[in-house]
C-alpha positions, 0 to 999 in steps of 0.5 A: 654664047652667054649661058648666064645673063643678069640684066638690070637685076634689082632687089632693094631690101632697104638701108642700102642692102640688096642689088641695084641695076646689076648686069653681067653675063657668063659665057659657055666654058667660062669661069667667072669670078664674083668678088665682093665683101659680105653684104655686097649682094653676091649671095642675093644674086646667086639666089636669083639665078637659082630661082629662089628669089623673084626679081623686083626689077630686071631679069636673070636667065640661064640658057635663055630661060627665065630663072624664076619662071623656069626654075625647076627646069633650069635646076636640073642642069645646075650644080650649086654650093650655097654660102651656108650649106644646110643638110638633113643632119640626121642622115649620114653622108652616104644616105644624103648622097644616095638621096640626091641620086634618087632625086636627080634620077642618076646613078653616079657610083663612079663619079661619087667615088672619084669625088670622095677619094679626091677630097678624102671624105668618108661619109658614113657618119651622121652629118650633124657630127661632121666638122665644117670642113667635112660638111663642105666636102660633102657639099662639093660632092653633092654639087658635082655628083650629077656632072652638071653643065653649069655650076654656081659656087658661093664660097665653095672652099670655106672651111677647107684646108690649103691642100683641099683648096688646091684640090678643089681648084684642080677640079675646077680646072678639069671642069672648065676643060670639059666646057663647064660654065662656072660662076665662082663667088669667093673672098680668096684672091689667089683662088680667083686669080688661078681659076677665073677667066674674068672677074666682076667686082660688086660694091654695095649691090652694084657692079663696079668693074667687069673684065679679065684679071689681066685687063684689070691689072693693065688698068691699074699700074704703078710707076716708080722712079728710084734715084741711085748712087751712080748711073751704072747702078740705075742702069742695072736696076732698070735692066733687072726690073724691065724699066728705063734709065735716065742718068741716076734715075731708074723708072719701073712699072709694077702691075697690081695684084687682084687684091690691090685692085679690089681694095682700090674699088673699095677705097678703104671705106667702111662697108656693111659687115652684115651677112650676105645671106639676104 
């Protein structure tokens, strides 16, 4: 069952910026990776799903509800990490999280402690004095605090060190195990490969590939034929790498990484480096 549905979504900002006839879906309990460089349209898409922007064409639905017309109702069940997090800077981290509990009408003391302990965050100080990494941890805690069934995550590990990135991926794995539906926008290929069931690659506002990582790899294989000094060396080489041998020639197949596949779709051509926050 599809929880998130994007159907023919179009919003043209001019100059090739925006999203154009974009369609994809995310099923119940699935982690969907959304890949693309800055300016490709990832944040624009997520803002439509959040109900912040009204589509000029097409539609976005979550649990069958229109994301624009039913945004207030939809947002109650969402957890959201924006690409550029904004806070009430004069609050302390503790005050901000208490504010969110009151706003959402939940009491989440145990969940809050679990998240703060996991990410080693002490939220007593003023937010305006926090480092980027601390603010990112606070944003993660805010998104997961009310135990939402659906998570829209836009570059969620930005500013985190490798240890905290790993802890975040562990959290995603746990949430997926609990049946959560997750859209993950990320530039970190290892992050996507480790956590996502399927991947969508967006280029200049259009989806150019949507499939599982394994299926994408299967479509993008390279075969290499190596000539060695003797048939025996060729046979040994082929055996070591799961290839075939014919005389002094050994042929092996290599499956590409997700990063290589991504670069294939972008072809090394110059893309817009303007902010994706449109």
